[in-house]
C-alpha positions as CSV (number, residue, x, y, z in Angstrom):
1,M,-29.4,42.7,45.8
2,R,-28.5,44.9,43.0
3,I,-25.3,44.4,43.9
4,H,-25.2,40.7,44.4
5,I,-26.8,40.5,40.6
6,S,-24.3,42.4,39.3
7,K,-21.4,40.6,40.5
8,K,-23.0,37.6,39.5
9,I,-23.3,39.2,36.2
10,T,-19.4,40.2,35.9
11,A,-18.3,36.7,36.9
12,L,-20.3,35.4,33.8
13,L,-19.0,37.7,31.7
14,L,-15.4,36.9,33.0
15,M,-16.3,33.2,32.2
16,V,-17.4,33.4,28.8
17,L,-14.4,36.1,28.0
18,H,-12.0,33.3,29.6
19,F,-13.9,30.3,27.3
20,T,-14.0,32.3,24.1
21,A,-10.3,33.4,24.5
22,C,-9.5,29.5,25.1
23,T,-11.4,28.7,22.3
24,T,-10.4,30.9,19.7
25,N,-6.5,30.3,20.7
26,P,-5.7,28.3,17.6
27,D,-3.5,24.9,18.2
28,I,-2.1,24.6,14.6
29,T,-0.3,27.3,13.2
30,G,2.0,27.9,10.6
31,K,3.8,29.6,8.1
32,I,3.6,28.7,3.9
33,E,6.7,30.1,1.9
34,G,7.0,30.9,-1.4
35,I,3.1,31.7,-1.7
36,E,3.2,33.7,-5.0
37,K,-0.8,33.7,-5.6
38,E,-3.6,34.8,-3.6
39,N,-6.5,32.9,-2.5
40,I,-4.3,29.6,-1.6
41,K,-5.7,27.7,1.2
42,V,-5.2,25.2,3.5
43,Y,-7.2,22.3,4.9
44,L,-7.3,20.6,7.9
45,I,-8.3,16.6,7.3
46,Q,-9.6,14.0,9.3
47,P,-9.6,10.5,8.3
48,E,-12.2,8.9,10.0
49,T,-11.4,5.2,8.8
50,F,-7.9,3.3,8.1
51,Q,-9.0,3.4,4.3
52,E,-9.5,6.8,4.5
53,I,-6.0,7.7,5.7
54,A,-3.6,9.2,2.9
55,A,-6.6,8.9,0.5
56,S,-7.8,11.5,-2.0
57,Y,-11.4,12.7,-1.7
58,L,-12.0,10.5,1.4
59,G,-10.6,12.2,4.4
60,K,-13.5,14.4,6.1
61,I,-12.6,18.2,6.0
62,I,-12.8,19.9,9.6
63,D,-11.2,23.3,8.7
64,S,-9.9,25.5,6.1
65,A,-7.9,28.8,6.2
66,L,-6.5,31.3,3.5
67,V,-3.3,31.6,3.8
68,K,-1.9,35.3,4.3
69,S,0.4,37.6,2.0
70,D,3.1,36.9,4.6
71,G,2.4,33.0,4.3
72,S,1.0,32.5,7.6
73,F,-1.9,30.8,8.5
74,E,-4.3,29.1,11.4
75,F,-7.1,26.6,12.3
76,N,-9.2,27.3,14.5
77,N,-12.0,24.3,14.2
78,L,-9.7,21.3,16.3
79,P,-10.9,18.1,17.6
80,S,-11.4,17.8,21.4
81,N,-10.8,14.2,21.8
82,K,-8.4,13.1,24.7
83,E,-7.2,10.7,22.7
84,P,-4.3,11.9,19.8
85,V,-5.8,12.1,16.5
86,L,-4.5,11.7,12.9
87,L,-4.8,14.8,10.7
88,E,-3.6,15.9,7.6
89,I,-3.0,19.3,6.9
90,A,-3.0,19.9,3.1
91,V,-2.4,23.2,0.6
92,Q,-4.2,22.9,-2.7
93,P,-3.8,24.3,-6.5
94,T,-6.2,26.4,-8.0
95,G,-9.3,24.3,-8.8
96,K,-8.5,21.4,-6.6
97,D,-11.0,20.0,-3.9
98,G,-9.8,20.5,-0.2
99,N,-9.3,16.7,0.5
100,Y,-7.3,16.0,-2.8
101,L,-4.4,14.3,-1.8
102,A,-1.2,14.0,-4.3
103,N,0.4,10.5,-3.5
104,G,2.8,10.3,-6.4
105,N,6.4,12.1,-6.5
106,P,7.3,12.8,-3.2
107,K,8.3,16.2,-4.0
108,E,5.0,17.0,-5.5
109,A,3.0,15.6,-2.4
110,N,1.0,18.4,-1.1
111,Y,-0.1,17.0,2.2
112,M,1.4,15.7,5.5
113,P,0.1,13.5,8.3
114,I,0.3,14.9,11.8
115,V,-0.7,13.9,15.2
116,Y,-2.6,16.3,17.2
117,Q,-3.4,16.0,20.8
118,F,-5.6,18.5,22.5
119,G,-4.1,21.4,24.2
120,E,-0.8,21.1,22.9
121,P,0.0,23.6,20.2
122,I,1.8,22.8,16.9
123,Y,3.3,25.2,14.5
124,I,4.7,24.0,11.0
125,T,6.8,25.7,8.0
126,A,6.5,24.1,4.4
127,K,7.1,25.3,1.2
128,I,4.4,25.6,-1.0
129,N,5.8,23.8,-3.9
130,E,7.9,20.9,-1.6
131,F,5.3,20.9,0.7
132,Q,5.4,17.4,2.2
133,Q,8.9,17.1,1.6
134,S,10.0,20.5,3.4
135,F,7.1,19.9,6.3
136,K,8.8,20.8,9.6
137,I,7.1,21.2,13.0
138,D,8.8,23.4,15.8
139,Q,9.7,21.0,18.8
140,P,7.7,17.9,17.4
141,S,6.3,15.3,19.6
142,E,7.5,11.8,19.5
143,V,5.0,10.4,17.5
144,N,5.0,13.5,15.1
145,S,9.0,13.1,15.0
146,A,8.3,9.3,13.8
147,L,5.8,10.8,11.0
148,L,8.9,13.2,10.1
149,E,11.2,10.3,10.0
150,L,8.5,8.5,8.0
151,R,8.4,11.1,5.4
152,A,12.4,11.1,4.8
153,I,12.5,7.5,4.6
154,K,9.4,8.1,1.9
155,S,11.2,10.3,-0.1
156,T,14.9,8.7,0.1
157,A,13.2,5.3,-1.0
158,Y,11.2,7.2,-3.7
159,Q,14.8,8.9,-5.2
160,T,16.5,5.7,-4.9
161,Y,14.1,3.2,-6.5
162,L,11.4,5.2,-8.8
163,A,12.3,8.9,-9.6
164,E,12.9,9.7,-13.2
165,K,12.7,5.7,-14.0
166,Q,11.1,5.2,-17.2
167,W,10.2,1.4,-17.9
168,E,8.4,0.5,-21.5
169,I,6.2,-1.9,-20.1
170,E,5.1,-3.2,-23.1
171,E,8.6,-5.3,-22.5
172,G,9.0,-8.2,-20.7
173,D,11.8,-7.5,-18.6
174,A,11.1,-3.8,-17.7
175,L,7.5,-4.7,-16.3
176,I,9.4,-7.0,-14.1
177,A,12.3,-4.5,-13.6
178,K,9.3,-1.8,-12.8
179,E,7.4,-4.4,-10.2
180,H,10.9,-5.0,-8.7
181,A,11.8,-1.4,-7.8
182,V,8.3,-0.8,-6.6
183,L,8.8,-3.5,-4.1
184,Q,12.2,-2.1,-2.7
185,Y,10.6,1.3,-2.3
186,Q,7.6,-0.5,-0.4
187,K,10.0,-2.7,1.5
188,A,11.5,0.5,2.8
189,L,8.3,2.0,4.3
190,M,7.5,-1.6,5.8
191,E,10.8,-1.7,7.3
192,F,9.8,1.5,9.5
193,V,6.5,-0.4,10.2
194,D,8.4,-3.2,11.8
195,S,10.3,-1.1,13.9
196,T,8.5,1.7,15.2
197,P,6.3,1.4,18.4
198,Q,3.8,3.9,17.1
199,L,0.6,2.9,15.9
200,L,-0.7,6.0,14.2
201,P,2.6,6.6,12.1
202,A,2.4,2.7,11.2
203,L,-0.7,3.1,9.8
204,V,0.2,6.0,7.9
205,A,3.1,3.9,6.5
206,L,1.0,1.2,5.8
207,R,-1.4,3.2,3.6
208,W,1.7,4.8,2.1
209,V,3.1,1.3,0.9
210,S,-0.2,1.3,-1.6
211,P,-2.5,4.2,-1.3
212,E,-4.6,2.5,-3.8
213,N,-5.5,0.5,-1.2
214,D,-4.1,-2.6,-3.2
215,Y,-1.7,-5.3,-1.2
216,E,-2.3,-8.5,-3.6
217,R,1.8,-8.6,-3.8
218,V,2.4,-8.0,-0.1
219,P,-0.3,-9.8,1.5
220,E,2.0,-11.2,4.3
221,F,2.8,-8.0,5.8
222,L,-0.5,-7.1,6.2
223,V,-1.3,-10.4,8.2
224,A,1.7,-9.8,10.2
225,Q,0.7,-6.2,11.0
226,C,-2.7,-7.3,11.8
227,N,-1.1,-9.6,14.4
228,T,1.3,-7.1,16.2
229,W,-1.0,-4.2,16.5
230,N,-4.3,-6.8,17.7
231,K,-2.0,-7.6,20.5
232,K,-1.2,-4.1,21.5
233,Q,-4.4,-2.2,20.7
234,P,-7.1,-4.7,20.1
235,N,-9.9,-2.4,20.5
236,H,-8.5,0.8,18.1
237,P,-11.2,1.0,15.4
238,W,-8.5,1.3,12.7
239,V,-6.5,-1.7,14.0
240,K,-10.0,-3.6,13.5
241,Q,-10.4,-2.5,9.9
242,L,-6.4,-3.3,9.5
243,C,-7.4,-7.0,10.6
244,K,-10.7,-7.1,8.6
245,K,-9.0,-6.5,5.7
246,S,-6.3,-8.9,6.2
247,E,-8.8,-11.9,6.4
248,P,-8.0,-14.6,4.4
249,E,-10.9,-14.0,1.9
250,N,-9.8,-11.1,1.3
251,L,-6.1,-11.8,0.3
252,P,-4.4,-14.1,-2.0
253,V,-2.8,-17.5,-1.0
254,L,-0.3,-16.7,1.5
255,I,3.2,-18.2,1.9
256,G,3.2,-20.8,4.5
257,D,-0.5,-21.7,3.0
258,T,-1.3,-25.0,1.7
259,F,-2.4,-24.6,-2.0
260,P,-6.0,-25.4,-2.4
261,N,-6.5,-28.8,-4.4
262,I,-8.1,-26.9,-7.6
263,Q,-9.3,-29.0,-10.4
264,F,-7.7,-27.6,-13.8
265,P,-9.6,-27.6,-16.8
266,M,-6.3,-28.9,-19.4
267,I,-5.5,-27.6,-22.8
268,T,-6.2,-31.7,-23.5
269,K,-10.0,-31.3,-22.9
270,D,-9.5,-33.1,-19.5
271,T,-9.3,-32.3,-15.7
272,L,-6.9,-32.8,-13.4
273,L,-6.7,-32.1,-9.5
274,L,-3.5,-30.6,-8.5
275,N,-2.6,-32.9,-5.6
276,D,-3.1,-35.6,-8.5
277,V,0.2,-34.1,-10.3
278,M,1.9,-32.4,-8.1
279,G,6.1,-32.8,-8.4
280,K,8.0,-34.8,-6.1
281,K,10.1,-32.0,-4.8
282,L,8.6,-28.6,-6.2
283,T,6.0,-27.6,-8.0
284,I,5.5,-24.0,-10.1
285,V,2.0,-23.0,-10.4
286,D,2.7,-20.5,-12.7
287,L,0.1,-18.1,-14.0
288,W,0.6,-16.1,-18.0
289,A,-1.3,-15.1,-20.7
290,S,-0.2,-15.1,-24.7
291,W,-0.7,-11.2,-24.2
292,C,1.5,-10.8,-21.1
293,A,5.1,-10.2,-22.6
294,P,6.9,-10.4,-18.9
295,C,5.2,-14.2,-19.2
296,R,6.6,-15.2,-22.7
297,V,9.8,-14.4,-21.8
298,E,9.8,-16.1,-18.4
299,N,8.6,-19.4,-20.4
300,R,11.4,-19.2,-22.8
301,K,14.2,-18.1,-20.7
302,V,13.4,-19.8,-17.2
303,L,10.6,-22.1,-17.2
304,V,12.1,-24.1,-20.0
305,P,15.7,-24.5,-18.8
306,L,14.3,-25.2,-15.2
307,Y,11.7,-28.2,-16.7
308,N,14.6,-29.2,-18.9
309,E,16.9,-29.7,-15.9
310,Y,14.9,-30.4,-13.1
311,R,11.9,-32.6,-14.6
312,D,13.2,-35.8,-13.8
313,Q,14.2,-34.8,-10.1
314,G,11.0,-34.1,-9.0
315,L,9.9,-30.5,-10.9
316,Q,6.6,-29.8,-11.6
317,I,5.1,-26.9,-13.4
318,V,1.4,-26.5,-13.9
319,A,0.3,-23.5,-15.5
320,Y,-2.6,-21.4,-15.7
321,A,-3.3,-18.9,-18.6
322,L,-5.7,-15.8,-18.6
323,E,-7.0,-16.9,-22.2
324,S,-10.2,-16.2,-23.5
325,N,-9.1,-17.4,-27.0
326,E,-7.9,-21.0,-27.2
327,A,-6.2,-20.7,-30.7
328,A,-3.9,-17.9,-29.3
329,W,-3.2,-19.6,-26.1
330,K,-2.2,-22.8,-28.0
331,A,0.1,-21.3,-30.4
332,A,1.9,-19.1,-27.7
333,A,2.6,-22.7,-25.7
334,K,4.1,-24.3,-28.6
335,R,6.2,-21.0,-29.6
336,D,7.9,-20.6,-25.8
337,G,7.8,-24.3,-25.4
338,A,5.6,-23.9,-22.3
339,D,3.4,-26.8,-24.0
340,R,6.2,-29.4,-22.4
341,W,4.4,-28.7,-19.0
342,L,0.8,-29.2,-18.1
343,Q,-1.3,-26.2,-19.7
344,S,-4.4,-25.4,-18.0
345,S,-7.5,-22.6,-18.8
346,D,-10.9,-21.8,-18.5
347,L,-11.1,-19.5,-21.4
348,Q,-12.7,-16.9,-19.6
349,G,-9.8,-14.3,-19.4
350,D,-9.9,-12.0,-16.4
351,D,-13.4,-13.7,-14.6
352,A,-11.6,-17.3,-14.8
353,P,-12.8,-19.2,-11.6
354,F,-9.6,-20.2,-11.0
355,L,-8.4,-16.2,-10.0
356,K,-11.4,-16.0,-7.6
357,K,-10.5,-19.2,-6.0
358,I,-7.2,-18.2,-5.2
359,R,-7.8,-14.2,-5.0
360,V,-5.3,-13.1,-7.4
361,R,-5.8,-10.0,-10.2
362,T,-2.2,-9.7,-11.5
363,I,0.0,-11.2,-13.6
364,P,2.7,-12.8,-13.9
365,A,2.1,-14.6,-11.1
366,N,3.3,-17.9,-9.6
367,F,3.3,-19.8,-6.4
368,I,6.2,-22.3,-5.5
369,L,4.8,-25.0,-3.6
370,D,6.8,-27.9,-1.9
371,S,5.9,-31.8,-2.2
372,N,3.2,-31.4,0.7
373,G,1.6,-28.6,-1.6
374,V,2.5,-25.8,1.3
375,V,3.7,-22.6,-0.8
376,I,7.4,-21.6,0.1
377,A,7.8,-18.8,-2.3
378,K,5.6,-16.8,-4.8
379,N,5.5,-14.0,-6.9
380,I,9.5,-14.5,-7.7
381,H,10.7,-14.6,-10.7
382,R,14.0,-14.5,-13.3
383,A,17.3,-15.5,-12.0
384,E,15.4,-15.1,-8.4
385,L,13.3,-18.4,-9.3
386,M,16.1,-20.1,-11.1
387,D,18.0,-19.8,-7.8
388,L,15.3,-20.7,-6.1
389,V,14.8,-24.0,-7.8
390,K,18.3,-24.8,-8.2
391,S,18.7,-24.5,-4.1
392,N,16.1,-26.7,-3.6
393,F,17.3,-29.5,-5.7
394,E,20.9,-29.3,-4.5
395,K,20.1,-29.6,-0.8
């Protein structure tokens, strides 16, 4: 009997030792180069919602590790999910919270998303001062290779369109140029999303398009991605959250939508329904303000010449001004020559009912409508707007 019990105890001890060895053997390890200070920590962060991906202070910290003097570190508290899990590895400067993520210049980004599959070891290397840009994975999986490719696309696009650019945003053309550059940067990420078969890298790219969670200027892209992934992985909770965000009530009027037949409070004190004043060929619904420098430039250099040339051929312009000062509005419209076309405003500034109805918060903005009131283009300016109007009247 004693021998029998002893064998059971021995077997139990061996099982405990085996279990302990398996659970303490880290699957995510690495080395950070350029460590010059003590007490540098790396954090393992798990986003729990679509909105938490690549978002500062929102992801859940599930582990942390002190970087050793030789730059090495290891994580031990890893998810046990059987499904692949998106995680973020972040190195933190002194005084920053563990889940602080820098999303500006990629050279300064202090974190990198990875996909962890339970039981599959990941070994990474990176430089502390260029963490995201220098981040490497030894023999990366297919999904992590996609994330590394995305990282490279992001870095190249930033260097091409945004790095070291300085815009005097008080000047009209400069603000338009800045917005164009940001859109070109975003398009590089959006092209990746359109081409990748991998859901998690696609969702990272979606969030990198706007870490601020603002898709007002690219809502059609958000809707298209909901449609794509809802067909492929409809039960994934993050796909459901993406689709919730892309519902019509959460986005501006889209290209292809019929613009709502809104009643405009006119500068002449009467009111007009949009459908009653539509152009026979095209209608430009233009959002502007007397204090908006690029709007004023657009009035003088683009809308005035377009209106003069095409108003008798079926062009209509309906302007809505974000104003609270009626005198300033009227003076600016007259000075720019914008009083030639229909002018309206609720005189409630940014709290205007019109903005709420079409779900727009940013100006300059515009919607170009065909003769049926369908939006054929939006938020195009300067030469692009002039070319579109010209091409429609020369068909």
